[in-house]
Backbone bond lengths (Angstrom), bond angles and torsions (degrees), N, CA, C in turn:
res aa  C-N    CA-C-N  psi(-1)  N-CA   C-N-CA  omega(-1)  CA-C   N-CA-C  phi
1 M - - - 1.408 - - 1.483 113.89 -
2 M 1.405 109.89 -62.64 1.498 118.07 176.68 1.495 115.02 -51.49
3 Q 1.348 115.01 -43.30 1.412 119.29 -173.17 1.598 104.45 -69.42
4 D 1.237 121.51 -34.89 1.424 123.14 -179.02 1.536 109.13 -67.71
5 K 1.327 119.71 -34.52 1.477 119.45 175.85 1.524 111.85 -68.13
6 V 1.246 108.89 -39.35 1.586 115.71 -173.21 1.552 109.82 -70.01
7 S 1.428 110.06 -36.80 1.453 119.52 -173.28 1.666 105.67 -78.49
8 S 1.327 119.23 -20.79 1.489 119.16 -175.57 1.548 105.77 -70.24
9 P 1.370 110.60 156.46 1.570 112.81 174.53 1.484 119.09 -56.18
10 F 1.320 113.31 -36.94 1.489 113.29 177.92 1.504 116.88 -66.12
11 G 1.429 113.02 -39.24 1.427 115.41 178.70 1.550 115.26 -70.11
12 L 1.317 116.04 -29.86 1.379 126.01 179.41 1.553 108.99 -66.97
13 V 1.388 111.10 -38.18 1.542 114.57 177.08 1.524 110.41 -69.95
14 L 1.309 114.34 -38.15 1.467 115.63 174.98 1.522 116.28 -57.90
15 V 1.352 111.36 -44.48 1.506 116.07 175.73 1.397 113.91 -64.84
16 L 1.305 121.90 -42.13 1.443 127.97 175.71 1.510 109.17 -57.76
17 V 1.417 121.69 -45.18 1.403 126.02 -175.49 1.543 102.18 -65.75
18 L 1.237 118.13 -53.76 1.549 118.63 -178.52 1.453 113.14 -53.84
19 V 1.368 121.46 -42.55 1.502 120.76 173.70 1.492 112.47 -61.36
20 A 1.316 117.94 -41.83 1.440 126.12 -174.80 1.660 103.59 -65.19
21 V 1.249 118.27 -48.76 1.439 114.81 175.50 1.430 117.70 -60.62
22 L 1.310 117.49 -39.61 1.490 118.02 -179.74 1.569 109.97 -70.54
23 L 1.377 118.27 -37.98 1.441 112.64 172.39 1.395 117.58 -69.56
24 L 1.395 120.15 -27.93 1.461 122.46 170.50 1.510 114.92 -62.93
25 L 1.364 120.65 -41.18 1.312 127.05 175.56 1.467 113.95 -61.28
26 Q 1.375 110.19 -42.18 1.459 118.74 -179.86 1.508 110.17 -64.59
27 A 1.377 113.32 -45.45 1.427 117.06 178.00 1.547 112.95 -63.65
28 G 1.283 115.52 -40.95 1.538 117.13 170.89 1.469 116.23 -55.02
29 Y 1.379 115.19 -41.77 1.417 118.99 -177.90 1.553 112.71 -70.54
30 M 1.418 117.43 -37.81 1.288 121.45 173.73 1.485 117.63 -63.23
31 L 1.364 117.75 -42.00 1.395 129.85 172.08 1.548 110.64 -53.15
32 W 1.358 113.31 -50.40 1.493 119.38 -175.84 1.555 112.07 -71.65
33 R 1.266 111.78 -37.13 1.580 117.91 175.91 1.637 108.85 -65.45
34 N 1.315 116.66 -37.05 1.462 117.34 -177.12 1.578 111.14 -74.12
35 Q 1.335 118.38 -31.79 1.366 124.96 -171.24 1.507 115.92 -103.84
36 R 1.358 112.18 -35.48 1.550 117.94 -176.13 1.549 111.85 -126.49
37 G 1.315 121.71 6.98 1.415 125.20 -174.58 1.545 109.20 -71.84
38 P 1.283 113.09 179.67 1.503 118.64 -178.73 1.637 107.99 -66.60
39 A 1.374 117.50 -45.90 1.377 118.95 -178.50 1.643 114.71 -61.62
40 A 1.299 111.09 -43.23 1.495 120.58 176.16 1.493 109.87 -58.96
41 R 1.456 118.11 -44.55 1.459 123.38 -178.33 1.544 110.87 -64.32
42 R 1.392 113.34 -44.72 1.522 117.08 170.60 1.475 121.21 -49.49
43 I 1.430 110.62 -48.26 1.417 120.38 176.72 1.545 109.99 -62.04
44 E 1.327 114.76 -48.24 1.408 123.99 -178.00 1.618 111.82 -58.64
45 K 1.332 111.80 -39.83 1.558 115.72 175.36 1.504 115.55 -66.39
46 R 1.399 114.25 -42.30 1.329 120.83 -179.94 1.532 110.93 -62.52
47 L 1.407 115.30 -48.84 1.473 114.21 176.51 1.575 112.29 -67.48
48 H 1.296 116.54 -26.44 1.519 117.60 175.41 1.433 110.43 -69.14
49 L 1.254 122.86 -30.51 1.568 122.67 170.32 1.437 116.82 -70.94
50 L 1.316 113.62 -31.02 1.500 117.27 -177.55 1.592 109.63 -80.11
51 A 1.299 114.37 -20.74 1.528 116.36 -179.41 1.511 111.33 -76.64
52 A 1.266 124.96 -8.22 1.417 119.15 -176.61 1.605 109.56 -98.05
53 A 1.315 114.44 7.02 1.591 120.11 178.08 1.469 105.30 -76.15
54 S 1.355 112.38 161.36 1.531 122.92 178.62 1.636 109.95 -106.83
55 D 1.348 112.83 17.30 1.453 116.99 176.65 1.499 111.86 -73.53
56 K 1.246 119.06 122.39 1.514 124.25 -179.52 1.575 111.69 -104.82
57 T 1.227 122.76 15.97 1.472 124.55 -177.16 1.552 103.48 -81.02
58 R 1.362 111.68 165.69 1.447 115.94 -166.69 1.630 110.55 -77.35
59 Q 1.431 108.51 -25.68 1.483 105.95 176.42 1.505 112.91 -70.00
60 A 1.387 118.41 -34.83 1.416 119.96 -168.50 1.472 103.81 -80.62
61 Q 1.403 122.42 -25.41 1.508 116.33 178.36 1.553 109.89 -63.24
62 L 1.210 121.49 -26.97 1.488 126.21 176.91 1.563 106.72 -60.12
63 L 1.173 119.13 -32.42 1.491 124.63 -176.61 1.492 115.36 -88.71
64 K 1.357 116.20 -27.68 1.542 128.30 -168.18 1.489 112.18 -89.72
65 E 1.311 117.85 -19.88 1.397 118.56 -171.44 1.570 113.40 -67.49
66 R 1.297 114.44 102.18 1.442 116.18 -178.23 1.634 105.53 -148.02
67 M 1.272 115.13 167.03 1.471 116.40 -169.48 1.489 106.07 -106.51
68 L 1.370 112.55 150.13 1.476 121.59 175.36 1.514 110.95 -86.68
69 S 1.244 119.65 -2.44 1.546 127.33 176.27 1.379 108.24 -154.56
70 E 1.463 114.92 155.12 1.354 124.71 175.06 1.498 113.88 -67.62
71 V 1.377 114.79 -26.48 1.432 116.97 175.07 1.371 113.05 -91.54
72 P 1.260 120.52 128.14 1.580 125.76 -170.43 1.430 109.79 -62.32
73 L 1.342 121.40 -47.81 1.546 124.02 -175.87 1.549 107.92 -57.74
74 L 1.368 114.99 -46.95 1.484 122.59 -178.87 1.431 111.90 -63.84
75 S 1.346 115.73 -37.65 1.478 122.37 -177.70 1.470 107.42 -68.39
76 R 1.346 121.45 -41.84 1.634 123.27 177.59 1.459 106.70 -61.93
77 W 1.381 119.50 -40.36 1.444 118.84 -169.71 1.613 109.59 -76.90
78 L 1.324 115.10 -28.25 1.473 123.75 178.04 1.644 106.71 -71.22
79 L 1.399 114.71 -40.87 1.452 112.47 176.00 1.434 121.59 -62.34
80 R 1.439 117.87 -21.10 1.305 123.49 177.40 1.522 110.85 -83.59
81 M 1.257 120.17 -6.84 1.589 120.66 -175.43 1.541 101.35 -90.79
82 P 1.344 110.33 144.14 1.480 117.38 178.31 1.525 112.77 -74.13
83 R 1.317 120.98 144.81 1.401 123.49 170.26 1.510 119.21 75.49
84 L 1.308 112.49 0.10 1.490 112.94 -179.84 1.680 105.50 -82.87
85 Q 1.306 116.21 -16.43 1.550 113.65 174.68 1.520 107.49 -64.57
86 G 1.286 116.56 -27.74 1.563 121.28 176.20 1.444 109.69 -61.86
87 L 1.393 122.00 -41.31 1.361 124.82 178.47 1.571 109.09 -64.86
88 D 1.268 118.86 -44.96 1.370 124.05 -171.54 1.695 105.80 -69.87
89 Q 1.280 114.57 -30.34 1.567 120.58 176.65 1.488 106.18 -69.21
90 L 1.415 120.06 -41.79 1.348 125.24 178.53 1.528 112.94 -58.96
91 L 1.406 120.11 -43.50 1.281 123.17 179.08 1.510 113.55 -67.43
92 V 1.317 118.17 -36.14 1.366 124.38 177.08 1.587 111.47 -65.18
93 Q 1.361 114.26 -43.87 1.452 116.58 179.81 1.545 112.68 -71.14
94 A 1.306 116.97 -24.89 1.415 122.52 173.55 1.561 114.83 -78.09
95 G 1.290 117.48 -15.73 1.469 122.39 -178.23 1.345 117.14 77.28
96 L 1.446 119.15 18.38 1.411 123.97 -175.74 1.619 106.96 -93.84
97 D 1.352 113.95 149.44 1.427 122.60 -179.53 1.530 114.67 -91.09
98 W 1.278 108.62 13.62 1.573 110.78 -176.40 1.516 109.35 -77.82
99 T 1.293 116.50 167.99 1.459 124.73 176.01 1.552 105.11 -109.89
100 V 1.318 113.66 161.24 1.413 118.97 179.82 1.576 111.94 -56.18
101 S 1.459 112.71 -46.74 1.423 117.11 179.31 1.423 113.32 -57.11
102 R 1.387 118.93 -43.45 1.399 122.48 -177.92 1.718 112.54 -67.92
103 L 1.312 110.32 -32.43 1.663 111.76 171.14 1.417 107.84 -64.45
104 L 1.396 121.14 -55.84 1.404 120.21 -176.83 1.444 112.97 -57.33
105 L 1.374 124.79 -42.20 1.333 129.10 177.28 1.701 112.57 -53.02
106 G 1.364 108.13 -46.02 1.323 115.05 179.90 1.476 112.89 -68.47
107 C 1.186 127.03 -31.69 1.514 131.88 -179.87 1.495 105.37 -74.45
108 G 1.433 115.24 -45.00 1.482 114.37 179.30 1.496 113.76 -62.93
109 A 1.370 114.91 -41.11 1.607 120.29 -174.44 1.477 105.13 -68.58
110 L 1.425 125.17 -46.22 1.280 120.52 172.23 1.497 120.22 -53.16
111 A 1.315 116.75 -47.24 1.473 125.74 -179.93 1.509 104.62 -58.47
112 L 1.256 122.67 -59.88 1.461 128.16 -173.49 1.525 110.85 -54.58
113 S 1.337 112.65 -43.55 1.529 115.18 -177.38 1.490 113.63 -71.77
114 C 1.391 116.64 -34.30 1.378 117.11 178.51 1.459 112.54 -75.07
115 L 1.502 116.97 -30.37 1.429 119.85 176.54 1.548 113.37 -67.59
116 A 1.352 115.30 -34.85 1.444 121.60 -179.69 1.540 110.41 -68.23
117 L 1.429 108.89 -36.38 1.553 112.50 -175.27 1.445 112.56 -74.38
118 M 1.374 114.11 -41.42 1.462 115.33 179.96 1.470 115.49 -79.05
119 W 1.294 120.85 -25.88 1.516 122.73 -179.86 1.474 115.92 -90.47
120 L 1.365 114.02 -42.99 1.428 119.28 -175.92 1.491 115.29 -93.24
121 V 1.257 116.21 -40.02 1.507 120.56 178.86 1.408 114.94 -89.94
122 L 1.346 124.85 -45.18 1.431 121.15 179.40 1.502 111.28 -93.77
123 A 1.402 120.38 -2.64 1.411 125.46 171.53 1.634 112.93 58.72
124 Q 1.391 111.71 39.09 1.441 117.03 171.43 1.508 115.13 -79.19
125 P 1.264 124.66 157.12 1.433 128.36 166.75 1.530 111.85 -46.52
126 F 1.386 111.19 141.10 1.440 115.76 179.21 1.512 123.72 -59.29
127 A 1.378 106.05 -35.51 1.490 112.46 175.80 1.554 114.09 -67.39
128 L 1.315 117.33 -39.65 1.469 119.42 169.94 1.493 117.72 -63.71
129 A 1.354 109.97 -40.48 1.547 113.13 179.01 1.502 107.84 -65.73
130 L 1.396 123.27 -44.28 1.301 125.04 176.74 1.465 117.16 -58.59
131 F 1.380 116.87 -41.23 1.589 120.29 175.07 1.585 110.49 -60.20
132 V 1.389 110.80 -43.66 1.536 115.03 -176.54 1.480 106.88 -66.68
133 A 1.431 118.69 -39.68 1.497 119.92 -178.34 1.532 115.62 -67.79
134 L 1.343 114.20 -30.47 1.465 116.66 176.76 1.550 106.63 -75.10
135 L 1.282 122.56 -35.36 1.486 121.90 175.19 1.496 104.68 -63.03
136 A 1.326 126.77 -52.07 1.422 129.94 178.96 1.530 112.07 -49.85
137 G 1.329 110.64 -49.59 1.494 116.31 -178.11 1.559 114.56 -62.95
138 A 1.323 114.41 -25.92 1.489 119.52 176.86 1.489 113.12 -82.46
139 L 1.273 118.86 -7.42 1.459 116.77 177.04 1.619 115.98 -56.46
140 P 1.231 121.86 -49.08 1.450 118.82 170.68 1.409 120.37 -50.97
141 L 1.329 114.35 -38.57 1.534 118.98 178.54 1.568 106.43 -68.81
142 L 1.448 117.00 -41.21 1.465 114.03 179.64 1.459 112.99 -68.78
143 F 1.259 112.26 -33.27 1.622 112.45 176.21 1.459 114.76 -61.85
144 A 1.420 118.86 -41.06 1.373 125.64 174.37 1.400 111.93 -66.16
145 A 1.347 123.68 -36.13 1.399 121.86 -179.54 1.586 106.10 -73.24
146 H 1.272 120.50 -37.67 1.371 119.72 179.28 1.475 113.18 -68.12
147 R 1.361 120.97 -34.93 1.521 122.20 165.61 1.440 116.05 -56.87
148 K 1.321 108.38 -43.45 1.598 114.59 -179.27 1.506 109.32 -61.22
149 A 1.349 116.57 -45.80 1.423 117.15 175.36 1.381 119.95 -56.25
150 G 1.342 112.54 -47.29 1.481 120.90 174.33 1.421 120.86 -57.90
151 R 1.454 113.43 -36.36 1.456 122.43 -179.41 1.561 107.40 -77.51
152 L 1.294 117.55 -36.60 1.523 118.03 176.54 1.475 109.19 -66.53
153 N 1.302 120.60 -38.58 1.414 120.72 -179.11 1.610 110.00 -68.17
154 R 1.345 120.32 -38.56 1.354 120.41 173.07 1.603 117.14 -58.29
155 L 1.366 104.75 -45.13 1.481 113.90 -179.47 1.537 116.12 -65.82
156 E 1.424 114.05 -33.97 1.388 117.10 174.03 1.637 111.68 -67.61
157 K 1.202 114.57 -31.27 1.521 117.89 -178.51 1.536 107.36 -73.21
158 Q 1.417 119.35 -37.54 1.318 120.70 -177.68 1.549 113.02 -76.71
159 L 1.329 116.79 -21.93 1.525 122.73 -168.99 1.535 111.76 -58.52
160 P 1.431 123.28 -40.06 1.456 121.71 179.11 1.528 109.87 -60.34
161 D 1.292 120.50 -39.45 1.446 124.82 -177.98 1.445 112.09 -69.94
162 A 1.365 116.16 -35.60 1.477 118.61 172.11 1.464 115.47 -65.99
163 L 1.377 113.84 -36.72 1.456 114.84 174.89 1.450 114.57 -66.89
164 D 1.281 114.58 -39.03 1.532 115.39 175.03 1.470 115.08 -61.30
165 L 1.429 117.21 -36.48 1.296 122.33 175.22 1.576 113.24 -59.21
166 V 1.392 115.00 -43.36 1.341 115.78 178.56 1.519 115.92 -69.52
167 V 1.342 114.16 -28.40 1.533 118.89 174.39 1.508 108.37 -63.08
168 R 1.366 112.96 -46.43 1.604 111.54 -175.12 1.517 105.01 -70.65
169 A 1.372 120.75 -38.95 1.589 111.37 177.09 1.464 113.55 -60.98
170 L 1.387 121.31 -39.28 1.386 116.59 -177.65 1.508 115.38 -70.81
171 R 1.267 114.52 -28.88 1.616 124.05 171.32 1.364 110.04 -64.70
172 A 1.408 119.40 -32.38 1.500 119.22 -179.63 1.429 112.36 -81.99
173 G 1.344 125.56 -13.09 1.356 131.41 172.46 1.567 113.90 113.57
174 H 1.313 117.26 9.10 1.487 122.16 -178.80 1.558 104.52 -81.03
175 S 1.416 109.51 163.49 1.557 115.28 178.30 1.410 107.21 -86.94
176 F 1.413 113.83 168.00 1.361 117.53 -178.50 1.633 112.67 -63.53
177 A 1.350 117.00 -41.61 1.428 115.69 179.45 1.513 108.95 -64.49
178 S 1.235 123.69 -36.45 1.499 122.92 173.31 1.569 118.84 -57.60
179 A 1.379 106.45 -41.71 1.461 116.12 166.24 1.486 117.23 -53.75
180 L 1.405 117.35 -45.78 1.358 117.84 175.49 1.411 114.40 -61.22
181 N 1.492 119.30 -43.00 1.338 120.36 -175.15 1.643 105.54 -67.67
182 M 1.383 122.89 -29.50 1.416 123.69 174.36 1.608 115.04 -56.62
183 I 1.392 110.76 -36.24 1.342 114.77 174.70 1.467 114.04 -63.91
184 G 1.305 115.21 -45.58 1.451 115.85 -179.39 1.572 115.97 -67.51
185 E 1.327 117.11 -24.00 1.412 121.17 179.01 1.620 113.37 -88.34
186 E 1.180 112.58 -31.85 1.617 114.11 -167.45 1.535 108.80 -107.76
187 M 1.329 122.64 -16.30 1.477 122.73 -176.61 1.506 110.24 -100.48
188 A 1.296 117.31 168.29 1.432 121.29 172.64 1.423 117.11 -80.53
189 E 1.498 117.34 173.57 1.571 117.23 165.71 1.455 106.82 -72.52
190 P 1.362 112.21 158.85 1.373 131.70 -0.31 1.643 116.11 -87.10
191 V 1.318 114.65 -16.41 1.446 119.61 -172.48 1.491 112.08 -63.66
192 A 1.424 115.63 -32.14 1.413 122.07 176.40 1.519 114.18 -60.83
193 G 1.281 118.96 -43.06 1.439 126.77 -178.81 1.548 112.24 -64.15
194 E 1.331 112.13 -46.78 1.394 123.41 -178.58 1.581 113.47 -60.86
195 F 1.355 116.59 -44.04 1.382 121.75 175.86 1.480 111.00 -75.32
196 R 1.199 117.70 -32.00 1.579 116.54 174.21 1.431 110.27 -60.89
197 A 1.405 119.16 -44.77 1.477 124.68 175.97 1.638 109.10 -51.46
198 V 1.312 112.37 -46.65 1.531 115.48 -177.33 1.544 107.32 -62.36
199 H 1.264 117.95 -46.90 1.444 119.77 -178.29 1.516 109.97 -61.74
200 D 1.298 117.56 -39.65 1.488 120.98 -179.14 1.540 109.06 -67.50
201 E 1.291 118.54 -39.26 1.567 121.45 178.62 1.599 106.44 -63.19
202 I 1.330 116.77 -36.86 1.509 117.41 -176.01 1.471 109.66 -73.75
203 S 1.386 115.60 -35.43 1.430 122.43 -178.39 1.567 109.34 -68.97
204 F 1.371 116.19 -30.93 1.444 121.08 178.02 1.553 114.56 -78.06
205 G 1.305 115.98 -10.32 1.486 119.41 179.34 1.423 116.61 111.57
206 V 1.416 117.52 3.05 1.388 122.06 175.61 1.686 109.07 -74.84
207 S 1.304 114.46 138.23 1.458 118.48 -178.75 1.474 107.66 -64.05
208 M 1.380 110.78 155.93 1.438 119.17 173.42 1.417 112.96 -53.92
209 Q 1.259 125.14 -50.58 1.461 134.94 -173.86 1.453 104.66 -56.63
210 Q 1.443 119.55 -56.07 1.275 119.13 -174.13 1.576 121.01 -73.36
211 A 1.345 111.36 -21.95 1.447 122.84 169.49 1.521 111.99 -62.30
212 L 1.450 112.99 -54.27 1.386 116.39 173.78 1.597 119.41 -65.68
213 T 1.219 116.14 -24.12 1.453 120.94 179.37 1.666 104.16 -77.71
214 N 1.300 118.74 -36.51 1.422 122.56 170.17 1.538 114.51 -60.82
215 L 1.215 115.55 -30.98 1.426 122.72 -178.72 1.602 107.99 -73.32
216 T 1.300 117.21 -38.66 1.432 123.09 173.72 1.500 115.23 -63.22
217 V 1.433 118.15 -29.92 1.408 129.27 -177.09 1.590 104.36 -79.76
218 R 1.254 124.66 -42.03 1.428 128.39 -175.79 1.670 105.63 -77.55
219 I 1.249 118.32 -31.46 1.464 118.84 -177.45 1.583 107.73 -128.34
220 P 1.369 110.40 99.05 1.623 112.46 -175.90 1.465 111.02 -85.63
221 S 1.412 112.23 69.76 1.505 119.79 179.53 1.448 107.56 -112.95
222 T 1.488 120.42 133.25 1.448 127.87 176.92 1.482 110.96 -58.05
223 D 1.386 118.91 -42.46 1.432 117.83 -173.93 1.550 105.99 -69.33
224 L 1.322 121.11 -34.04 1.522 122.00 -174.25 1.484 103.66 -70.79
225 R 1.339 117.11 -32.50 1.555 118.25 -178.35 1.470 105.22 -64.49
226 Y 1.321 122.18 -48.48 1.450 128.58 178.48 1.501 111.93 -48.21
227 F 1.362 110.04 -45.85 1.551 116.15 177.61 1.530 114.05 -60.59
228 V 1.344 115.54 -48.79 1.415 124.92 -172.61 1.619 107.28 -69.11
229 V 1.364 118.56 -42.83 1.375 121.27 175.16 1.425 115.15 -63.54
230 A 1.456 122.00 -39.75 1.273 123.33 174.58 1.620 114.90 -59.92
231 V 1.202 108.56 -48.18 1.519 112.27 -177.83 1.517 109.70 -67.48
232 L 1.306 124.08 -40.47 1.517 122.63 174.92 1.432 109.23 -62.73
233 I 1.331 126.74 -46.90 1.419 126.15 176.48 1.457 109.14 -55.01
234 Q 1.329 123.12 -49.12 1.433 122.30 -170.59 1.524 108.44 -73.57
235 R 1.372 125.03 -20.66 1.384 126.98 174.08 1.558 110.88 -74.74
236 D 1.372 117.38 -28.33 1.451 119.17 174.25 1.493 114.25 -84.30
237 S 1.342 115.88 -46.55 1.474 117.60 -174.17 1.491 116.14 -100.42
238 G 1.361 118.64 -10.03 1.467 124.41 -176.55 1.493 114.74 80.50
239 G 1.351 118.69 -173.71 1.314 120.11 -174.82 1.594 110.24 125.58
240 N 1.342 109.99 -179.92 1.529 118.69 -175.51 1.513 103.78 -91.96
241 L 1.356 121.23 103.05 1.421 124.08 -177.60 1.466 110.52 -73.05
242 T 1.328 120.75 -34.71 1.336 125.87 176.15 1.549 114.24 -55.90
243 E 1.414 114.08 -53.27 1.365 117.71 -175.62 1.594 105.28 -69.56
244 L 1.211 120.82 -34.50 1.540 122.09 -178.51 1.481 104.68 -63.36
245 L 1.349 124.37 -54.52 1.445 125.04 -177.19 1.552 113.55 -62.84
246 S 1.354 113.79 -31.18 1.501 118.74 177.42 1.462 107.99 -61.94
247 N 1.423 114.97 -52.77 1.488 118.75 -175.44 1.569 105.95 -62.86
248 L 1.387 119.40 -41.85 1.448 118.09 -176.90 1.598 105.80 -61.81
249 S 1.155 121.19 -46.27 1.420 119.52 -179.89 1.500 117.51 -59.15
250 Q 1.363 116.82 -31.87 1.386 119.72 171.28 1.575 115.05 -75.48
251 L 1.271 116.62 -27.68 1.451 120.40 174.58 1.519 108.24 -75.30
252 M 1.364 122.62 -32.46 1.412 116.00 174.19 1.412 116.39 -73.27
253 R 1.351 120.69 -24.57 1.434 123.46 179.84 1.617 108.39 -75.08
254 E 1.333 114.30 -35.47 1.402 120.98 175.86 1.549 108.31 -63.29
255 R 1.359 116.05 -44.04 1.557 118.31 -176.40 1.623 106.66 -65.27
256 L 1.442 118.98 -35.52 1.232 119.81 -176.87 1.624 112.02 -66.64
257 K 1.237 105.14 -41.22 1.561 114.15 172.71 1.547 114.07 -53.68
258 L 1.446 108.43 -46.57 1.465 110.61 -178.98 1.456 113.09 -69.28
259 A 1.364 119.17 -31.54 1.483 123.33 178.10 1.579 110.08 -65.76
260 A 1.308 117.03 -35.77 1.563 125.69 -178.47 1.510 98.27 -70.79
261 K 1.299 127.56 -51.11 1.492 121.18 -177.61 1.457 107.56 -56.76
262 V 1.366 121.43 -52.44 1.456 120.75 -177.12 1.458 108.48 -60.84
263 R 1.101 135.79 -34.60 1.393 141.57 177.88 1.576 106.80 -58.51
264 V 1.284 111.59 -47.82 1.518 118.58 -174.22 1.552 108.04 -71.49
265 M 1.362 116.34 -43.88 1.440 125.20 177.06 1.549 114.45 -59.36
266 S 1.302 112.97 -33.24 1.474 119.08 178.90 1.489 117.66 -93.94
267 T 1.320 119.54 10.64 1.425 128.15 -179.92 1.534 110.19 -63.95
268 E 1.267 116.19 -43.02 1.490 121.46 -176.17 1.594 108.97 -57.78
269 G 1.413 113.58 -51.64 1.445 120.65 179.51 1.666 108.49 -58.08
270 R 1.237 109.62 -52.54 1.546 111.62 -178.91 1.511 109.46 -54.98
271 L 1.286 120.72 -46.39 1.448 124.59 -172.53 1.568 104.15 -62.62
272 S 1.386 112.95 -43.63 1.607 116.59 -177.13 1.462 106.83 -58.73
273 A 1.407 114.94 -43.87 1.417 116.44 -176.91 1.515 117.16 -64.32
274 W 1.358 116.70 -32.37 1.502 123.25 175.22 1.517 109.90 -70.22
275 I 1.260 116.60 -40.09 1.542 123.94 176.21 1.486 111.53 -57.15
276 L 1.374 110.78 -59.76 1.360 115.10 -177.35 1.507 112.97 -62.72
277 G 1.360 115.60 -34.15 1.606 107.14 177.69 1.534 114.59 -81.60
278 L 1.376 121.19 -19.36 1.569 118.90 175.89 1.446 111.42 -88.04
279 M 1.408 117.90 -24.47 1.404 116.76 -173.97 1.509 120.95 -51.49
280 P 1.363 115.48 -49.20 1.545 115.77 177.29 1.520 114.90 -55.09
281 F 1.473 115.83 -42.60 1.454 112.88 -179.98 1.469 111.83 -71.39
282 V 1.337 125.17 -28.86 1.501 125.22 -178.20 1.449 101.18 -72.42
283 L 1.340 121.47 -50.57 1.506 115.50 -175.43 1.630 112.83 -66.94
284 G 1.301 117.16 -28.92 1.496 115.98 175.52 1.335 109.74 -65.53
285 S 1.464 119.17 -41.73 1.482 118.99 179.56 1.461 116.29 -65.52
286 L 1.347 118.23 -33.99 1.505 122.32 -178.93 1.475 100.34 -73.75
287 M 1.277 128.40 -44.14 1.510 127.03 -178.73 1.521 113.97 -60.24
288 Y 1.390 110.25 -44.93 1.482 110.66 170.48 1.480 121.23 -59.75
289 W 1.337 114.59 -40.23 1.370 123.08 179.91 1.561 106.02 -66.68
290 A 1.280 122.71 -35.60 1.442 118.21 -171.62 1.516 108.40 -87.41
291 N 1.424 116.03 -38.05 1.598 115.89 178.09 1.539 101.86 -142.88
292 P 1.402 113.01 97.80 1.573 117.20 174.91 1.511 112.85 -63.73
293 A 1.348 114.29 -33.84 1.487 113.12 -172.33 1.493 107.84 -74.67
294 F 1.272 126.66 -20.98 1.425 130.15 -175.09 1.640 104.69 -74.55
295 M 1.386 112.72 -44.47 1.462 117.11 178.37 1.427 125.52 -85.92
296 M 1.356 110.78 -3.75 1.425 119.81 -176.09 1.582 112.42 -70.19
297 P 1.351 123.18 -40.81 1.515 121.38 169.94 1.454 118.06 -54.19
298 L 1.411 118.96 -16.14 1.538 120.12 179.69 1.485 108.08 -66.86
299 W 1.355 125.18 -32.53 1.341 120.49 -172.79 1.601 108.15 -127.04
300 T 1.215 117.95 5.49 1.545 120.58 171.11 1.585 111.16 -102.04
301 D 1.334 113.27 -35.09 1.479 116.92 -168.38 1.557 104.50 -90.05
302 P 1.314 123.88 139.24 1.445 125.56 176.35 1.574 116.98 -50.94
303 I 1.358 111.18 -37.77 1.427 115.31 -173.94 1.618 105.52 -73.95
304 G 1.412 114.08 -42.67 1.367 114.30 174.61 1.539 116.98 -58.99
305 Q 1.348 118.85 -41.35 1.362 122.36 179.45 1.567 109.51 -63.39
306 S 1.389 115.74 -42.59 1.446 113.38 175.69 1.618 113.10 -58.45
307 M 1.313 116.34 -46.01 1.372 120.89 179.69 1.537 112.07 -55.63
308 L 1.271 113.15 -48.32 1.469 121.50 178.92 1.575 113.59 -58.29
309 K 1.278 115.99 -34.71 1.489 123.60 -172.78 1.560 105.17 -78.69
310 Y 1.302 118.22 -43.42 1.487 122.12 177.14 1.561 107.78 -71.72
311 L 1.146 119.83 -42.24 1.587 116.23 173.74 1.460 112.79 -60.14
312 L 1.286 125.72 -43.03 1.446 124.58 178.40 1.459 113.53 -63.30
313 I 1.343 116.47 -39.27 1.509 123.32 179.07 1.586 105.61 -67.03
314 M 1.252 122.32 -42.51 1.486 125.74 178.78 1.502 105.29 -67.73
315 M 1.239 122.77 -44.35 1.581 122.09 -178.96 1.482 102.00 -60.86
316 F 1.362 119.92 -48.40 1.483 113.30 -172.21 1.543 108.58 -57.02
317 F 1.364 120.69 -51.87 1.510 118.30 -175.91 1.544 111.13 -64.66
318 G 1.398 116.99 -29.45 1.461 116.71 178.12 1.634 105.90 -69.43
319 A 1.145 120.79 -35.98 1.398 120.15 178.59 1.567 113.35 -64.89
320 L 1.341 115.59 -38.31 1.396 119.85 168.42 1.605 118.87 -58.65
321 I 1.244 108.50 -43.12 1.557 119.86 179.47 1.598 103.48 -63.80
322 M 1.308 118.07 -49.16 1.525 119.56 -179.12 1.464 113.43 -59.38
323 R 1.375 109.81 -39.07 1.567 115.34 -177.61 1.633 108.72 -61.52
324 E 1.377 109.85 -45.94 1.545 109.78 175.27 1.512 113.10 -63.62
325 L 1.331 123.70 -31.83 1.342 117.06 -172.55 1.579 105.54 -80.46
326 I 1.186 131.12 -31.37 1.369 128.94 174.44 1.452 119.88 -86.53
327 K 1.488 120.16 0.02 1.322 123.41 179.74 1.565 105.01 -90.81
328 I 1.247 117.85 116.43 1.485 120.53 -175.92 1.360 110.35 -113.83
329 R 1.404 121.75 116.31 1.431 127.31 -178.18 1.544 114.61 -84.70
330 Y 1.289 119.51 137.48 1.411 116.99 -172.05 1.653 105.32 -140.56
């Protein structure tokens, strides 16, 4: 009975449809894995890191060809615009998988939405609406800058351990390039990805000096520059590289300890700045909750609106001044 159903034309069509659906699902999975799978994402991220370097040699250009937009025509147009490579470098340093076109589109969308809300919906003056729209449009850039600062902070904390790994590898008889590859294989991100990128550049024929210089371009860290300068000087003049890197690792750890002490000693000033910045909003919310009619003229009366606007502008500049006062450079 079952054989008769399968041998019938209808059953044969069902079997063929089932096989076609399975093959279609398999093809879709293979396509996704080749383009968006874990291996493809790792390769894309490594090429993304290499793209932010300033090397103009022929070997490095093979690594750095990438697009500023997913649309080829828009990417070619963006490449002709000045200073957009700096935005691409900012995204790489922040560890974000965005393109420059996506960043600019997000900034423009936020700015236009805020402008329409303030000017058309809330009926605010155009100058104030434009000022708030510009602040809103800068939020993606501020987010990328914040991610960049956090990523650089994590990398600087990992760098002494990375140098210790290089020292142990050199003492065990490995080459310097192999030691860099060990950092990429055994340590965590973000230091692993950056040193993997250096090893990839060397494997593709870029000189050691240029690969390390590209690393300092991608990672604007003072400690990392010390490491690169020490290695390059040792390659030219000779000397004990293991002892040099060991002393440099100890120096970096002492600097991190000093930075932690400075942060602890400046805690009172930073806490005072946060309290002064949040106190007007907290008190205003409590007063509105206790007596709404008393606070209502602040944003319904024209005089109250003007006072509120000027106070917010003054608070903004006051916050910038307090930030500079509590920011200790070491």
